[in-house]
C-alpha positions in Angstrom: 17.2 -58.1 16.6 13.8 -58.2 18.1 14.6 -55.1 20.1 15.7 -53.1 17.1 12.5 -54.0 15.2 10.4 -52.7 18.0 12.3 -49.3 18.1 11.9 -48.7 14.4 8.2 -49.6 14.5 7.6 -46.9 17.2 9.4 -44.2 15.3 7.2 -45.0 12.2 4.1 -44.3 14.1 5.6 -41.2 15.6 6.4 -39.9 12.1 2.8 -40.4 11.0 1.6 -38.5 14.1 4.0 -35.6 13.3 2.8 -35.5 9.7 -0.9 -35.5 10.8 -0.1 -32.7 13.3 1.5 -30.6 10.5 -1.6 -31.1 8.3 -3.8 -29.9 11.2 -1.6 -26.9 11.8 -1.7 -25.9 8.1 -5.5 -26.3 8.1 -6.2 -24.2 11.2 -3.6 -21.5 10.5 -3.8 -21.2 6.7 -6.7 -22.8 4.9 -9.6 -22.2 7.4 -9.0 -18.4 7.8 -8.6 -18.0 4.1 -11.9 -19.7 3.4 -13.5 -17.5 6.0 -12.2 -14.3 4.4 -13.3 -15.5 1.0 -16.9 -16.2 2.3 -17.0 -12.8 3.9 -15.8 -11.1 0.7 -18.4 -13.0 -1.4 -21.2 -12.1 1.0 -20.1 -8.4 0.9 -20.0 -8.4 -2.9 -23.5 -10.0 -3.2 -25.0 -7.5 -0.7 -23.9 -4.4 -2.7 -26.8 -2.1 -3.5 -27.1 1.0 -5.7 -26.0 4.2 -3.8 -23.3 2.4 -1.8 -19.8 4.0 -1.8 -17.1 1.4 -2.6 -13.4 1.0 -3.2 -12.2 -1.2 -6.0 -9.2 -3.4 -5.9 -7.3 -0.8 -7.9 -8.0 1.8 -5.1 -10.6 3.8 -7.0 -13.4 5.3 -4.9 -16.8 5.2 -6.6 -20.6 5.0 -6.0 -22.7 2.0 -7.2 -25.2 3.0 -9.8 -26.6 -0.3 -10.9 -26.0 -4.0 -10.1 -26.7 -7.3 -11.9 -25.7 -10.9 -11.3 -22.0 -10.7 -12.0 -21.2 -7.0 -12.4 -21.8 -3.5 -11.2 -21.9 0.0 -12.8 -19.9 2.5 -10.8 -19.9 6.3 -11.0 -16.2 7.1 -10.7 -16.7 10.8 -11.3 -19.8 13.0 -11.7 -21.4 11.8 -15.0 -18.8 9.1 -15.7 -20.0 5.5 -15.3 -17.8 2.4 -15.7 -18.8 -1.3 -15.6 -16.8 -3.5 -13.2 -17.0 -7.2 -12.1 -18.3 -7.6 -8.5 -15.0 -9.3 -7.7 -13.3 -5.9 -8.4 -15.1 -4.4 -5.3 -12.6 -4.6 -2.4 -14.7 -3.0 0.3 -17.9 -1.0 1.0 -17.1 2.4 2.6 -19.0 3.4 5.7 -21.6 6.2 5.6 -20.3 9.7 5.6 -22.0 10.5 8.9 -20.1 7.6 10.6 -16.8 8.7 9.0 -17.3 12.3 10.1 -17.9 11.2 13.7 -14.7 9.2 13.6 -12.8 12.2 12.3 -14.1 14.6 15.0 -13.1 12.2 17.7 -9.6 12.0 16.3 -9.4 15.8 16.0 -10.2 16.2 19.7 -7.3 14.0 20.6 -4.7 16.2 18.8 -3.1 18.9 21.0 -3.0 22.3 19.3 0.3 23.2 21.1 2.0 20.1 19.7 2.5 21.6 16.3 4.6 24.7 16.1 5.0 26.8 13.0 8.5 27.0 11.5 8.9 30.8 11.6 12.5 31.0 12.5 15.0 31.8 9.7 17.1 28.7 10.6 14.3 26.4 9.7 13.9 27.6 6.1 15.5 25.9 3.1 16.3 27.7 -0.1 14.8 25.8 -3.0 15.4 28.2 -5.8 17.4 27.2 -8.9 20.2 29.1 -10.4 19.1 31.1 -13.4 20.8 32.2 -16.6 23.0 35.1 -15.8 23.6 34.2 -12.1 24.6 30.6 -13.1 26.9 31.8 -15.8 28.6 34.3 -13.5 29.0 31.5 -10.9 26.7 33.0 -8.2 23.6 31.5 -6.5 20.2 33.3 -6.3 21.3 34.9 -3.0 24.5 36.3 -4.7 27.0 34.0 -3.0 29.9 32.9 -5.3 29.9 29.3 -6.4 33.2 27.5 -6.9 33.5 25.7 -10.2 33.7 21.9 -10.0 36.1 20.1 -12.3 34.9 16.9 -13.9 36.4 13.7 -12.6 37.1 10.7 -14.8 37.4 7.4 -13.0 37.2 5.0 -15.9 40.4 3.4 -17.1 41.1 4.5 -20.6 38.6 7.3 -20.6 41.1 9.6 -22.2 41.9 7.0 -25.0 39.8 7.2 -28.2 37.7 4.2 -29.0 38.2 2.2 -32.1 
């Protein structure tokens, strides 16, 4: 009996160690990174200045016109201003000069021979609709005859009148 009591006591301490290890894993993998992202977001939102280009959480691109303690006024179109909470600002967009430099670097990497125009007749798809007289006559826009399609009823009792 004494031997059985010692074995159960050891497994109890092991259980506590496993639970503590799980708490530590959750802290380092979930809670700590989330707090770090939240601090970065708050710092970014508090550093917003007029003239900055931003993207809202709804995906709207705008320019900051005015800021105060909890909100910002954004110009969403020329002459159209709207008031938003600072929490609605998802990110501050880089300057246009930096963005243009990134675009020109990416354009240099694209090979001009990689894209071939679809000039061959086999690559074309006819997207025209049938129109009045041609549709009634059973012909497509190119003049090809169209076979009529008979309606199919698959429901049981579709031919019986309802009560």
